[in-house]
All heavy atoms as a GROMACS GRO file, in nm:
protein
  610
    1MET      N    1   6.263   0.236  -3.294
    1MET     CA    2   6.311   0.128  -3.208
    1MET      C    3   6.385   0.032  -3.296
    1MET      O    4   6.343  -0.007  -3.406
    1MET     CB    5   6.190   0.054  -3.140
    1MET     CG    6   6.230  -0.052  -3.045
    1MET     SD    7   6.295   0.007  -2.889
    1MET     CE    8   6.166   0.110  -2.827
    2GLN      N    9   6.507   0.004  -3.252
    2GLN     CA   10   6.582  -0.105  -3.335
    2GLN      C   11   6.628  -0.219  -3.241
    2GLN      O   12   6.627  -0.197  -3.116
    2GLN     CB   13   6.703  -0.038  -3.405
    2GLN     CG   14   6.804   0.011  -3.299
    2GLN     CD   15   6.933   0.070  -3.367
    2GLN    OE1   16   6.964   0.031  -3.479
    2GLN    NE2   17   7.001   0.161  -3.307
    3TYR      N   18   6.648  -0.326  -3.306
    3TYR     CA   19   6.706  -0.447  -3.229
    3TYR      C   20   6.849  -0.479  -3.264
    3TYR      O   21   6.883  -0.473  -3.381
    3TYR     CB   22   6.617  -0.570  -3.264
    3TYR     CG   23   6.475  -0.538  -3.224
    3TYR    CD1   24   6.378  -0.489  -3.308
    3TYR    CD2   25   6.431  -0.576  -3.093
    3TYR    CE1   26   6.247  -0.458  -3.271
    3TYR    CE2   27   6.297  -0.554  -3.054
    3TYR     CZ   28   6.217  -0.493  -3.141
    3TYR     OH   29   6.078  -0.471  -3.097
    4ILE      N   30   6.924  -0.503  -3.162
    4ILE     CA   31   7.067  -0.526  -3.181
    4ILE      C   32   7.118  -0.651  -3.102
    4ILE      O   33   7.029  -0.692  -3.013
    4ILE     CB   34   7.154  -0.403  -3.144
    4ILE    CG1   35   7.137  -0.360  -2.996
    4ILE    CG2   36   7.129  -0.285  -3.226
    4ILE    CD1   37   7.232  -0.415  -2.902
    5LYS      N   38   7.229  -0.690  -3.118
    5LYS     CA   39   7.288  -0.811  -3.043
    5LYS      C   40   7.408  -0.752  -2.955
    5LYS      O   41   7.470  -0.670  -3.007
    5LYS     CB   42   7.335  -0.921  -3.127
    5LYS     CG   43   7.236  -0.991  -3.201
    5LYS     CD   44   7.197  -1.122  -3.125
    5LYS     CE   45   7.104  -1.212  -3.205
    5LYS     NZ   46   7.115  -1.349  -3.163
    6ALA      N   47   7.414  -0.794  -2.838
    6ALA     CA   48   7.518  -0.744  -2.744
    6ALA      C   49   7.568  -0.861  -2.656
    6ALA      O   50   7.502  -0.952  -2.625
    6ALA     CB   51   7.478  -0.633  -2.675
    7LYS      N   52   7.701  -0.853  -2.617
    7LYS     CA   53   7.761  -0.950  -2.530
    7LYS      C   54   7.798  -0.876  -2.401
    7LYS      O   55   7.833  -0.766  -2.405
    7LYS     CB   56   7.882  -1.011  -2.584
    7LYS     CG   57   7.858  -1.106  -2.705
    7LYS     CD   58   7.988  -1.169  -2.748
    7LYS     CE   59   7.965  -1.272  -2.851
    7LYS     NZ   60   8.098  -1.347  -2.889
    8PHE      N   61   7.781  -0.942  -2.287
    8PHE     CA   62   7.817  -0.885  -2.162
    8PHE      C   63   7.976  -0.870  -2.157
    8PHE      O   64   8.046  -0.948  -2.216
    8PHE     CB   65   7.788  -0.984  -2.040
    8PHE     CG   66   7.640  -0.970  -2.009
    8PHE    CD1   67   7.544  -1.065  -2.074
    8PHE    CD2   68   7.585  -0.876  -1.928
    8PHE    CE1   69   7.414  -1.057  -2.044
    8PHE    CE2   70   7.451  -0.866  -1.897
    8PHE     CZ   71   7.366  -0.956  -1.956
    9ILE      N   72   8.030  -0.784  -2.080
    9ILE     CA   73   8.167  -0.746  -2.072
    9ILE      C   74   8.214  -0.807  -1.932
    9ILE      O   75   8.166  -0.768  -1.831
    9ILE     CB   76   8.199  -0.604  -2.082
    9ILE    CG1   77   8.160  -0.542  -2.220
    9ILE    CG2   78   8.340  -0.582  -2.044
    9ILE    CD1   79   8.172  -0.394  -2.231
   10LYS      N   80   8.307  -0.897  -1.938
   10LYS     CA   81   8.364  -0.959  -1.818
   10LYS      C   82   8.511  -0.954  -1.820
   10LYS      O   83   8.574  -0.985  -1.928
   10LYS     CB   84   8.319  -1.105  -1.800
   10LYS     CG   85   8.176  -1.117  -1.779
   10LYS     CD   86   8.137  -1.261  -1.743
   10LYS     CE   87   7.983  -1.262  -1.726
   10LYS     NZ   88   7.934  -1.383  -1.691
   11GLN      N   89   8.570  -0.889  -1.723
   11GLN     CA   90   8.721  -0.860  -1.711
   11GLN      C   91   8.756  -0.790  -1.837
   11GLN      O   92   8.864  -0.826  -1.910
   11GLN     CB   93   8.796  -0.998  -1.707
   11GLN     CG   94   8.767  -1.072  -1.573
   11GLN     CD   95   8.839  -1.204  -1.562
   11GLN    OE1   96   8.886  -1.257  -1.668
   11GLN    NE2   97   8.829  -1.265  -1.456
   12ASP      N   98   8.692  -0.687  -1.872
   12ASP     CA   99   8.719  -0.584  -1.996
   12ASP      C  100   8.710  -0.660  -2.125
   12ASP      O  101   8.761  -0.598  -2.213
   12ASP     CB  102   8.849  -0.522  -1.962
   12ASP     CG  103   8.841  -0.437  -1.842
   12ASP    OD1  104   8.734  -0.375  -1.811
   12ASP    OD2  105   8.942  -0.422  -1.766
   13LYS      N  106   8.653  -0.768  -2.141
   13LYS     CA  107   8.642  -0.836  -2.273
   13LYS      C  108   8.506  -0.892  -2.297
   13LYS      O  109   8.429  -0.929  -2.189
   13LYS     CB  110   8.739  -0.954  -2.280
   13LYS     CG  111   8.886  -0.923  -2.269
   13LYS     CD  112   8.966  -1.050  -2.284
   13LYS     CE  113   9.111  -1.009  -2.259
   13LYS     NZ  114   9.196  -1.123  -2.263
   14PRO      N  115   8.446  -0.889  -2.423
   14PRO     CA  116   8.315  -0.950  -2.439
   14PRO      C  117   8.329  -1.092  -2.412
   14PRO      O  118   8.427  -1.160  -2.440
   14PRO     CB  119   8.298  -0.929  -2.598
   14PRO     CG  120   8.392  -0.818  -2.627
   14PRO     CD  121   8.515  -0.827  -2.528
   15ALA      N  122   8.227  -1.153  -2.339
   15ALA     CA  123   8.222  -1.286  -2.304
   15ALA      C  124   8.091  -1.348  -2.332
   15ALA      O  125   7.985  -1.293  -2.318
   15ALA     CB  126   8.261  -1.296  -2.145
   16GLY      N  127   8.093  -1.480  -2.357
   16GLY     CA  128   7.964  -1.552  -2.365
   16GLY      C  129   7.898  -1.531  -2.503
   16GLY      O  130   7.953  -1.484  -2.595
   17ARG      N  131   7.771  -1.564  -2.510
   17ARG     CA  132   7.692  -1.554  -2.627
   17ARG      C  133   7.629  -1.423  -2.644
   17ARG      O  134   7.621  -1.337  -2.534
   17ARG     CB  135   7.581  -1.661  -2.638
   17ARG     CG  136   7.478  -1.643  -2.525
   17ARG     CD  137   7.361  -1.760  -2.534
   17ARG     NE  138   7.270  -1.724  -2.640
   17ARG     CZ  139   7.153  -1.674  -2.629
   17ARG    NH1  140   7.109  -1.637  -2.498
   17ARG    NH2  141   7.079  -1.649  -2.728
   18ALA      N  142   7.585  -1.381  -2.753
   18ALA     CA  143   7.523  -1.241  -2.787
   18ALA      C  144   7.381  -1.268  -2.756
   18ALA      O  145   7.310  -1.366  -2.790
   18ALA     CB  146   7.543  -1.195  -2.919
   19TYR      N  147   7.308  -1.158  -2.692
   19TYR     CA  148   7.171  -1.166  -2.659
   19TYR      C  149   7.102  -1.055  -2.742
   19TYR      O  150   7.172  -0.952  -2.779
   19TYR     CB  151   7.149  -1.138  -2.512
   19TYR     CG  152   7.200  -1.254  -2.429
   19TYR    CD1  153   7.325  -1.254  -2.368
   19TYR    CD2  154   7.120  -1.357  -2.399
   19TYR    CE1  155   7.376  -1.363  -2.295
   19TYR    CE2  156   7.163  -1.459  -2.316
   19TYR     CZ  157   7.286  -1.464  -2.272
   19TYR     OH  158   7.330  -1.562  -2.189
   20THR      N  159   6.986  -1.065  -2.772
   20THR     CA  160   6.904  -0.964  -2.840
   20THR      C  161   6.846  -0.848  -2.742
   20THR      O  162   6.791  -0.887  -2.645
   20THR     CB  163   6.788  -1.025  -2.923
   20THR    OG1  164   6.846  -1.128  -3.013
   20THR    CG2  165   6.724  -0.929  -3.008
   21TYR      N  166   6.853  -0.724  -2.782
   21TYR     CA  167   6.801  -0.618  -2.696
   21TYR      C  168   6.742  -0.516  -2.797
   21TYR      O  169   6.759  -0.525  -2.924
   21TYR     CB  170   6.922  -0.545  -2.625
   21TYR     CG  171   6.974  -0.634  -2.527
   21TYR    CD1  172   7.095  -0.708  -2.548
   21TYR    CD2  173   6.933  -0.636  -2.400
   21TYR    CE1  174   7.151  -0.782  -2.456
   21TYR    CE2  175   6.994  -0.714  -2.305
   21TYR     CZ  176   7.104  -0.796  -2.334
   21TYR     OH  177   7.169  -0.863  -2.244
   22ARG      N  178   6.652  -0.433  -2.738
   22ARG     CA  179   6.592  -0.323  -2.820
   22ARG      C  180   6.651  -0.190  -2.757
   22ARG      O  181   6.673  -0.181  -2.646
   22ARG     CB  182   6.446  -0.326  -2.825
   22ARG     CG  183   6.372  -0.317  -2.699
   22ARG     CD  184   6.228  -0.346  -2.713
   22ARG     NE  185   6.172  -0.356  -2.583
   22ARG     CZ  186   6.062  -0.291  -2.543
   22ARG    NH1  187   6.014  -0.191  -2.610
   22ARG    NH2  188   6.014  -0.309  -2.412
   23THR      N  189   6.653  -0.094  -2.851
   23THR     CA  190   6.706   0.038  -2.816
   23THR      C  191   6.649   0.145  -2.898
   23THR      O  192   6.613   0.119  -3.013
   23THR     CB  193   6.859   0.050  -2.810
   23THR    OG1  194   6.898   0.170  -2.754
   23THR    CG2  195   6.908   0.013  -2.950
   24GLU      N  196   6.643   0.261  -2.840
   24GLU     CA  197   6.608   0.386  -2.928
   24GLU      C  198   6.737   0.466  -2.964
   24GLU      O  199   6.729   0.556  -3.048
   24GLU     CB  200   6.509   0.474  -2.847
   24GLU     CG  201   6.375   0.410  -2.822
   24GLU     CD  202   6.280   0.505  -2.752
   24GLU    OE1  203   6.306   0.628  -2.735
   24GLU    OE2  204   6.174   0.459  -2.715
   25ASP      N  205   6.847   0.420  -2.902
   25ASP     CA  206   6.980   0.498  -2.939
   25ASP      C  207   7.025   0.444  -3.072
   25ASP      O  208   7.000   0.330  -3.121
   25ASP     CB  209   7.082   0.454  -2.833
   25ASP     CG  210   7.047   0.517  -2.692
   25ASP    OD1  211   6.954   0.613  -2.692
   25ASP    OD2  212   7.088   0.466  -2.593
   26ASP      N  213   7.107   0.530  -3.136
   26ASP     CA  214   7.181   0.496  -3.264
   26ASP      C  215   7.312   0.430  -3.221
   26ASP      O  216   7.410   0.492  -3.184
   26ASP     CB  217   7.196   0.620  -3.339
   26ASP     CG  218   7.256   0.588  -3.480
   26ASP    OD1  219   7.235   0.484  -3.531
   26ASP    OD2  220   7.321   0.680  -3.532
   27LEU      N  221   7.306   0.292  -3.237
   27LEU     CA  222   7.429   0.216  -3.201
   27LEU      C  223   7.495   0.149  -3.323
   27LEU      O  224   7.421   0.119  -3.418
   27LEU     CB  225   7.381   0.116  -3.101
   27LEU     CG  226   7.323   0.169  -2.966
   27LEU    CD1  227   7.280   0.052  -2.882
   27LEU    CD2  228   7.413   0.246  -2.885
   28LYS      N  229   7.625   0.118  -3.296
   28LYS     CA  230   7.698   0.051  -3.398
   28LYS      C  231   7.790  -0.057  -3.320
   28LYS      O  232   7.807  -0.042  -3.212
   28LYS     CB  233   7.776   0.141  -3.490
   28LYS     CG  234   7.883   0.217  -3.409
   28LYS     CD  235   7.945   0.327  -3.501
   28LYS     CE  236   8.058   0.410  -3.432
   28LYS     NZ  237   8.018   0.479  -3.303
   29PRO      N  238   7.836  -0.162  -3.398
   29PRO     CA  239   7.923  -0.256  -3.324
   29PRO      C  240   8.031  -0.193  -3.259
   29PRO      O  241   8.096  -0.100  -3.315
   29PRO     CB  242   7.972  -0.337  -3.457
   29PRO     CG  243   7.857  -0.326  -3.544
   29PRO     CD  244   7.808  -0.186  -3.532
   30GLY      N  245   8.071  -0.238  -3.137
   30GLY     CA  246   8.184  -0.180  -3.068
   30GLY      C  247   8.132  -0.081  -2.957
   30GLY      O  248   8.204  -0.047  -2.871
   31ASP      N  249   8.014  -0.023  -2.980
   31ASP     CA  250   7.959   0.072  -2.875
   31ASP      C  251   7.936  -0.004  -2.737
   31ASP      O  252   7.890  -0.119  -2.740
   31ASP     CB  253   7.824   0.131  -2.915
   31ASP     CG  254   7.850   0.245  -3.025
   31ASP    OD1  255   7.969   0.295  -3.056
   31ASP    OD2  256   7.734   0.275  -3.085
   32ILE      N  257   7.958   0.071  -2.629
   32ILE     CA  258   7.934   0.014  -2.495
   32ILE      C  259   7.802   0.064  -2.451
   32ILE      O  260   7.756   0.174  -2.477
   32ILE     CB  261   8.031   0.067  -2.396
   32ILE    CG1  262   8.182   0.033  -2.438
   32ILE    CG2  263   8.016   0.004  -2.253
   32ILE    CD1  264   8.209  -0.117  -2.452
   33VAL      N  265   7.719  -0.038  -2.398
   33VAL     CA  266   7.583  -0.009  -2.355
   33VAL      C  267   7.562  -0.067  -2.216
   33VAL      O  268   7.648  -0.140  -2.166
   33VAL     CB  269   7.470  -0.076  -2.462
   33VAL    CG1  270   7.486  -0.015  -2.591
   33VAL    CG2  271   7.492  -0.228  -2.473
   34THR      N  272   7.444  -0.023  -2.160
   34THR     CA  273   7.407  -0.077  -2.025
   34THR      C  274   7.270  -0.119  -2.033
   34THR      O  275   7.188  -0.065  -2.091
   34THR     CB  276   7.447   0.038  -1.911
   34THR    OG1  277   7.418  -0.026  -1.795
   34THR    CG2  278   7.356   0.147  -1.943
   35ASP      N  279   7.247  -0.228  -1.945
   35ASP     CA  280   7.112  -0.276  -1.932
   35ASP      C  281   7.044  -0.207  -1.805
   35ASP      O  282   7.095  -0.128  -1.730
   35ASP     CB  283   7.101  -0.422  -1.921
   35ASP     CG  284   7.175  -0.485  -1.805
   35ASP    OD1  285   7.217  -0.411  -1.710
   35ASP    OD2  286   7.184  -0.609  -1.807
   36SER      N  287   6.929  -0.253  -1.774
   36SER     CA  288   6.843  -0.190  -1.661
   36SER      C  289   6.905  -0.222  -1.525
   36SER      O  290   6.882  -0.157  -1.429
   36SER     CB  291   6.700  -0.241  -1.656
   36SER     OG  292   6.705  -0.384  -1.637
   37LYS      N  293   6.997  -0.330  -1.519
   37LYS     CA  294   7.061  -0.361  -1.399
   37LYS      C  295   7.194  -0.295  -1.375
   37LYS      O  296   7.265  -0.320  -1.279
   37LYS     CB  297   7.080  -0.513  -1.387
   37LYS     CG  298   6.948  -0.581  -1.384
   37LYS     CD  299   6.968  -0.745  -1.384
   37LYS     CE  300   6.836  -0.811  -1.389
   37LYS     NZ  301   6.856  -0.961  -1.389
   38GLY      N  302   7.242  -0.223  -1.490
   38GLY     CA  303   7.365  -0.155  -1.476
   38GLY      C  304   7.483  -0.231  -1.529
   38GLY      O  305   7.601  -0.190  -1.518
   39SER      N  306   7.458  -0.350  -1.588
   39SER     CA  307   7.560  -0.432  -1.647
   39SER      C  308   7.611  -0.364  -1.773
   39SER      O  309   7.533  -0.310  -1.851
   39SER     CB  310   7.510  -0.571  -1.682
   39SER     OG  311   7.479  -0.631  -1.561
   40LYS      N  312   7.745  -0.376  -1.795
   40LYS     CA  313   7.801  -0.323  -1.930
   40LYS      C  314   7.803  -0.436  -2.028
   40LYS      O  315   7.834  -0.553  -1.998
   40LYS     CB  316   7.942  -0.275  -1.905
   40LYS     CG  317   7.945  -0.141  -1.835
   40LYS     CD  318   8.092  -0.095  -1.835
   40LYS     CE  319   8.125   0.030  -1.759
   40LYS     NZ  320   8.256   0.059  -1.762
   41LEU      N  321   7.768  -0.398  -2.153
   41LEU     CA  322   7.775  -0.488  -2.265
   41LEU      C  323   7.833  -0.413  -2.388
   41LEU      O  324   7.844  -0.288  -2.381
   41LEU     CB  325   7.631  -0.525  -2.299
   41LEU     CG  326   7.547  -0.596  -2.202
   41LEU    CD1  327   7.461  -0.502  -2.126
   41LEU    CD2  328   7.458  -0.705  -2.275
   42VAL      N  329   7.874  -0.487  -2.486
   42VAL     CA  330   7.930  -0.431  -2.614
   42VAL      C  331   7.847  -0.489  -2.730
   42VAL      O  332   7.805  -0.599  -2.738
   42VAL     CB  333   8.082  -0.467  -2.629
   42VAL    CG1  334   8.097  -0.621  -2.645
   42VAL    CG2  335   8.137  -0.393  -2.746
   43VAL      N  336   7.808  -0.395  -2.820
   43VAL     CA  337   7.724  -0.417  -2.933
   43VAL      C  338   7.817  -0.501  -3.028
   43VAL      O  339   7.934  -0.467  -3.052
   43VAL     CB  340   7.681  -0.301  -2.993
   43VAL    CG1  341   7.608  -0.326  -3.130
   43VAL    CG2  342   7.593  -0.214  -2.898
   44VAL      N  343   7.758  -0.617  -3.079
   44VAL     CA  344   7.828  -0.697  -3.170
   44VAL      C  345   7.758  -0.699  -3.308
   44VAL      O  346   7.647  -0.665  -3.319
   44VAL     CB  347   7.847  -0.849  -3.114
   44VAL    CG1  348   7.934  -0.844  -2.999
   44VAL    CG2  349   7.711  -0.907  -3.090
   45ASP      N  350   7.835  -0.729  -3.408
   45ASP     CA  351   7.783  -0.734  -3.546
   45ASP      C  352   7.730  -0.870  -3.574
   45ASP      O  353   7.795  -0.943  -3.647
   45ASP     CB  354   7.898  -0.691  -3.644
   45ASP     CG  355   7.844  -0.664  -3.783
   45ASP    OD1  356   7.721  -0.650  -3.797
   45ASP    OD2  357   7.924  -0.668  -3.880
   46GLU      N  358   7.611  -0.904  -3.525
   46GLU     CA  359   7.546  -1.030  -3.563
   46GLU      C  360   7.402  -1.002  -3.595
   46GLU      O  361   7.334  -0.903  -3.550
   46GLU     CB  362   7.548  -1.111  -3.430
   46GLU     CG  363   7.684  -1.176  -3.394
   46GLU     CD  364   7.672  -1.276  -3.277
   46GLU    OE1  365   7.568  -1.336  -3.251
   46GLU    OE2  366   7.775  -1.291  -3.213
   47PRO      N  367   7.348  -1.084  -3.688
   47PRO     CA  368   7.209  -1.057  -3.736
   47PRO      C  369   7.104  -1.079  -3.621
   47PRO      O  370   7.124  -1.170  -3.546
   47PRO     CB  371   7.194  -1.149  -3.848
   47PRO     CG  372   7.303  -1.256  -3.841
   47PRO     CD  373   7.413  -1.192  -3.763
   48VAL      N  374   7.005  -1.003  -3.622
   48VAL     CA  375   6.896  -1.028  -3.530
   48VAL      C  376   6.784  -1.095  -3.606
   48VAL      O  377   6.745  -1.062  -3.719
   48VAL     CB  378   6.836  -0.886  -3.483
   48VAL    CG1  379   6.716  -0.906  -3.393
   48VAL    CG2  380   6.956  -0.820  -3.402
   49ASP      N  381   6.735  -1.196  -3.542
   49ASP     CA  382   6.630  -1.286  -3.607
   49ASP      C  383   6.486  -1.224  -3.592
   49ASP      O  384   6.445  -1.227  -3.467
   49ASP     CB  385   6.639  -1.431  -3.548
   49ASP     CG  386   6.533  -1.515  -3.614
   49ASP    OD1  387   6.462  -1.479  -3.706
   49ASP    OD2  388   6.530  -1.635  -3.574
   50ALA      N  389   6.441  -1.156  -3.673
   50ALA     CA  390   6.308  -1.080  -3.670
   50ALA      C  391   6.196  -1.182  -3.632
   50ALA      O  392   6.095  -1.157  -3.561
   50ALA     CB  393   6.274  -1.008  -3.795
   51ALA      N  394   6.197  -1.307  -3.688
   51ALA     CA  395   6.101  -1.408  -3.664
   51ALA      C  396   6.100  -1.449  -3.511
   51ALA      O  397   5.987  -1.466  -3.455
   51ALA     CB  398   6.120  -1.531  -3.754
   52TRP      N  399   6.216  -1.451  -3.452
   52TRP     CA  400   6.230  -1.485  -3.303
   52TRP      C  401   6.171  -1.366  -3.231
   52TRP      O  402   6.099  -1.399  -3.125
   52TRP     CB  403   6.374  -1.503  -3.263
   52TRP     CG  404   6.401  -1.523  -3.135
   52TRP    CD1  405   6.385  -1.647  -3.069
   52TRP    CD2  406   6.407  -1.436  -3.026
   52TRP    NE1  407   6.411  -1.643  -2.929
   52TRP    CE2  408   6.423  -1.503  -2.903
   52TRP    CE3  409   6.425  -1.297  -3.016
   52TRP    CZ2  410   6.451  -1.438  -2.780
   52TRP    CZ3  411   6.450  -1.234  -2.891
   52TRP    CH2  412   6.458  -1.310  -2.778
   53ILE      N  413   6.188  -1.244  -3.266
   53ILE     CA  414   6.128  -1.138  -3.192
   53ILE      C  415   5.983  -1.136  -3.199
   53ILE      O  416   5.908  -1.118  -3.103
   53ILE     CB  417   6.186  -1.000  -3.246
   53ILE    CG1  418   6.334  -0.992  -3.209
   53ILE    CG2  419   6.095  -0.884  -3.181
   53ILE    CD1  420   6.403  -0.871  -3.280
   54MET      N  421   5.926  -1.161  -3.306
   54MET     CA  422   5.780  -1.176  -3.330
   54MET      C  423   5.726  -1.291  -3.254
   54MET      O  424   5.616  -1.278  -3.185
   54MET     CB  425   5.738  -1.191  -3.474
   54MET     CG  426   5.787  -1.072  -3.558
   54MET     SD  427   5.716  -0.911  -3.498
   54MET     CE  428   5.536  -0.927  -3.552
   55ALA      N  429   5.788  -1.402  -3.246
   55ALA     CA  430   5.736  -1.520  -3.177
   55ALA      C  431   5.747  -1.501  -3.018
   55ALA      O  432   5.667  -1.540  -2.947
   55ALA     CB  433   5.810  -1.641  -3.210
   56TYR      N  434   5.869  -1.438  -2.971
   56TYR     CA  435   5.889  -1.424  -2.830
   56TYR      C  436   5.804  -1.302  -2.780
   56TYR      O  437   5.758  -1.303  -2.665
   56TYR     CB  438   6.038  -1.388  -2.809
   56TYR     CG  439   6.084  -1.363  -2.665
   56TYR    CD1  440   6.083  -1.484  -2.584
   56TYR    CD2  441   6.123  -1.241  -2.621
   56TYR    CE1  442   6.119  -1.466  -2.453
   56TYR    CE2  443   6.160  -1.232  -2.480
   56TYR     CZ  444   6.155  -1.334  -2.406
   56TYR     OH  445   6.193  -1.331  -2.275
   57GLY      N  446   5.788  -1.195  -2.861
   57GLY     CA  447   5.711  -1.088  -2.820
   57GLY      C  448   5.801  -0.960  -2.806
   57GLY      O  449   5.889  -0.961  -2.713
   58ALA      N  450   5.779  -0.864  -2.895
   58ALA     CA  451   5.873  -0.747  -2.898
   58ALA      C  452   5.869  -0.666  -2.764
   58ALA      O  453   5.969  -0.613  -2.721
   58ALA     CB  454   5.831  -0.656  -3.012
   59ASP      N  455   5.762  -0.676  -2.692
   59ASP     CA  456   5.747  -0.606  -2.563
   59ASP      C  457   5.833  -0.679  -2.445
   59ASP      O  458   5.851  -0.624  -2.347
   59ASP     CB  459   5.608  -0.595  -2.522
   59ASP     CG  460   5.533  -0.723  -2.498
   59ASP    OD1  461   5.565  -0.816  -2.577
   59ASP    OD2  462   5.448  -0.723  -2.424
   60LYS      N  463   5.873  -0.809  -2.473
   60LYS     CA  464   5.941  -0.880  -2.362
   60LYS      C  465   6.093  -0.864  -2.387
   60LYS      O  466   6.169  -0.926  -2.312
   60LYS     CB  467   5.900  -1.021  -2.376
   60LYS     CG  468   5.756  -1.046  -2.339
   60LYS     CD  469   5.718  -1.191  -2.342
   60LYS     CE  470   5.568  -1.204  -2.302
   60LYS     NZ  471   5.533  -1.342  -2.322
   61VAL      N  472   6.132  -0.802  -2.504
   61VAL     CA  473   6.274  -0.803  -2.525
   61VAL      C  474   6.340  -0.677  -2.432
   61VAL      O  475   6.285  -0.573  -2.432
   61VAL     CB  476   6.311  -0.764  -2.679
   61VAL    CG1  477   6.459  -0.749  -2.699
   61VAL    CG2  478   6.258  -0.871  -2.759
   62ALA      N  479   6.444  -0.720  -2.366
   62ALA     CA  480   6.509  -0.616  -2.275
   62ALA      C  481   6.553  -0.483  -2.348
   62ALA      O  482   6.599  -0.502  -2.458
   62ALA     CB  483   6.617  -0.680  -2.200
   63VAL      N  484   6.552  -0.374  -2.276
   63VAL     CA  485   6.599  -0.248  -2.332
   63VAL      C  486   6.733  -0.211  -2.280
   63VAL      O  487   6.768  -0.243  -2.163
   63VAL     CB  488   6.495  -0.141  -2.297
   63VAL    CG1  489   6.541  -0.008  -2.338
   63VAL    CG2  490   6.349  -0.164  -2.344
   64ILE      N  491   6.824  -0.157  -2.378
   64ILE     CA  492   6.944  -0.119  -2.333
   64ILE      C  493   6.961   0.022  -2.376
   64ILE      O  494   6.895   0.077  -2.456
   64ILE     CB  495   7.058  -0.194  -2.385
   64ILE    CG1  496   7.055  -0.205  -2.547
   64ILE    CG2  497   7.063  -0.341  -2.330
   64ILE    CD1  498   7.181  -0.267  -2.613
   65ARG      N  499   7.067   0.097  -2.320
   65ARG     CA  500   7.094   0.234  -2.348
   65ARG      C  501   7.242   0.250  -2.366
   65ARG      O  502   7.320   0.177  -2.308
   65ARG     CB  503   7.039   0.333  -2.244
   65ARG     CG  504   6.896   0.327  -2.222
   65ARG     CD  505   6.845   0.458  -2.164
   65ARG     NE  506   6.704   0.450  -2.130
   65ARG     CZ  507   6.619   0.480  -2.230
   65ARG    NH1  508   6.642   0.507  -2.349
   65ARG    NH2  509   6.489   0.469  -2.206
   66LYS      N  510   7.281   0.351  -2.446
   66LYS     CA  511   7.427   0.384  -2.463
   66LYS      C  512   7.480   0.416  -2.332
   66LYS      O  513   7.419   0.485  -2.253
   66LYS     CB  514   7.440   0.500  -2.557
   66LYS     CG  515   7.584   0.505  -2.613
   66LYS     CD  516   7.595   0.592  -2.734
   66LYS     CE  517   7.719   0.578  -2.794
   66LYS     NZ  518   7.733   0.649  -2.923
   67TYR      N  519   7.600   0.357  -2.293
   67TYR     CA  520   7.679   0.391  -2.174
   67TYR      C  521   7.724   0.522  -2.171
   67TYR      O  522   7.797   0.564  -2.259
   67TYR     CB  523   7.782   0.275  -2.148
   67TYR     CG  524   7.863   0.296  -2.028
   67TYR    CD1  525   7.805   0.265  -1.900
   67TYR    CD2  526   7.982   0.354  -2.029
   67TYR    CE1  527   7.871   0.289  -1.773
   67TYR    CE2  528   8.061   0.372  -1.911
   67TYR     CZ  529   7.992   0.338  -1.786
   67TYR     OH  530   8.067   0.354  -1.674
   68MET      N  531   7.695   0.595  -2.059
   68MET     CA  532   7.759   0.720  -2.042
   68MET      C  533   7.843   0.722  -1.922
   68MET      O  534   7.806   0.679  -1.812
   68MET     CB  535   7.642   0.828  -2.020
   68MET     CG  536   7.537   0.833  -2.122
   68MET     SD  537   7.610   0.874  -2.292
   68MET     CE  538   7.624   1.055  -2.268
   69GLU      N  539   7.972   0.777  -1.930
   69GLU     CA  540   8.058   0.769  -1.819
   69GLU      C  541   8.012   0.869  -1.720
   69GLU      O  542   7.954   0.977  -1.746
   69GLU     CB  543   8.203   0.825  -1.869
   69GLU     CG  544   8.277   0.733  -1.949
   69GLU     CD  545   8.335   0.619  -1.883
   69GLU    OE1  546   8.351   0.635  -1.750
   69GLU    OE2  547   8.351   0.515  -1.943
   70PRO      N  548   8.018   0.823  -1.590
   70PRO     CA  549   7.966   0.910  -1.477
   70PRO      C  550   8.046   1.039  -1.467
   70PRO      O  551   8.168   1.038  -1.499
   70PRO     CB  552   7.986   0.828  -1.350
   70PRO     CG  553   8.022   0.690  -1.395
   70PRO     CD  554   8.065   0.694  -1.536
   71GLU      N  555   7.978   1.152  -1.446
   71GLU     CA  556   8.045   1.276  -1.437
   71GLU      C  557   8.115   1.283  -1.303
   71GLU      O  558   8.058   1.246  -1.199
   71GLU     CB  559   7.951   1.386  -1.453
   71GLU     CG  560   7.892   1.395  -1.582
   71GLU     CD  561   7.799   1.513  -1.609
   71GLU    OE1  562   7.816   1.619  -1.536
   71GLU    OE2  563   7.707   1.508  -1.690
   72ASN      N  564   8.237   1.340  -1.296
   72ASN     CA  565   8.309   1.358  -1.175
   72ASN      C  566   8.265   1.495  -1.111
   72ASN      O  567   8.251   1.589  -1.175
   72ASN     CB  568   8.457   1.363  -1.200
   72ASN     CG  569   8.524   1.245  -1.231
   72ASN    OD1  570   8.469   1.138  -1.205
   72ASN    ND2  571   8.628   1.242  -1.300
   73VAL      N  572   8.214   1.473  -0.987
   73VAL     CA  573   8.167   1.595  -0.921
   73VAL      C  574   8.270   1.630  -0.813
   73VAL      O  575   8.306   1.557  -0.724
   73VAL     CB  576   8.034   1.570  -0.848
   73VAL    CG1  577   7.981   1.685  -0.760
   73VAL    CG2  578   7.928   1.514  -0.950
   74GLU      N  579   8.318   1.755  -0.820
   74GLU     CA  580   8.421   1.808  -0.739
   74GLU      C  581   8.355   1.873  -0.612
   74GLU      O  582   8.264   1.943  -0.623
   74GLU     CB  583   8.510   1.906  -0.804
   74GLU     CG  584   8.595   1.842  -0.914
   74GLU     CD  585   8.681   1.940  -0.982
   74GLU    OE1  586   8.714   2.052  -0.917
   74GLU    OE2  587   8.726   1.918  -1.098
   75SER      N  588   8.402   1.828  -0.500
   75SER     CA  589   8.344   1.897  -0.374
   75SER      C  590   8.414   2.019  -0.341
   75SER      O  591   8.528   2.045  -0.372
   75SER     CB  592   8.348   1.790  -0.267
   75SER     OG  593   8.498   1.770  -0.242
   76GLU      N  594   8.344   2.108  -0.283
   76GLU     CA  595   8.401   2.235  -0.247
   76GLU      C  596   8.460   2.220  -0.098
   76GLU      O  597   8.385   2.159  -0.012
   76GLU     CB  598   8.297   2.349  -0.246
   76GLU     CG  599   8.241   2.378  -0.380
   76GLU     CD  600   8.133   2.492  -0.379
   76GLU    OE1  601   8.138   2.566  -0.290
   76GLU    OE2  602   8.053   2.490  -0.459
   77ASP      N  603   8.576   2.273  -0.082
   77ASP     CA  604   8.637   2.265   0.057
   77ASP      C  605   8.614   2.397   0.126
   77ASP      O  606   8.614   2.496   0.091
   77ASP     CB  607   8.793   2.234   0.037
   77ASP     CG  608   8.819   2.102  -0.016
   77ASP    OD1  609   8.722   2.013   0.010
   77ASP    OD2  610   8.917   2.073  -0.063
   0.00000   0.00000   0.00000
């Protein structure tokens, strides 16, 4: 499990402040990820405060996963 910072994507650009998330995926800055609600975010290169995680509770930090493009399903005619 690793902890990263990510910003929400609004109008195809990172917007607002970076939030801390946990993930099992191997991510690097610039990767697109999604949260449990389906929102898209971009991983940013900002340090994660381990003391904040310990104080807040690691189990309370939201989980994200690497974004996968939906597969196109062709219908049969």
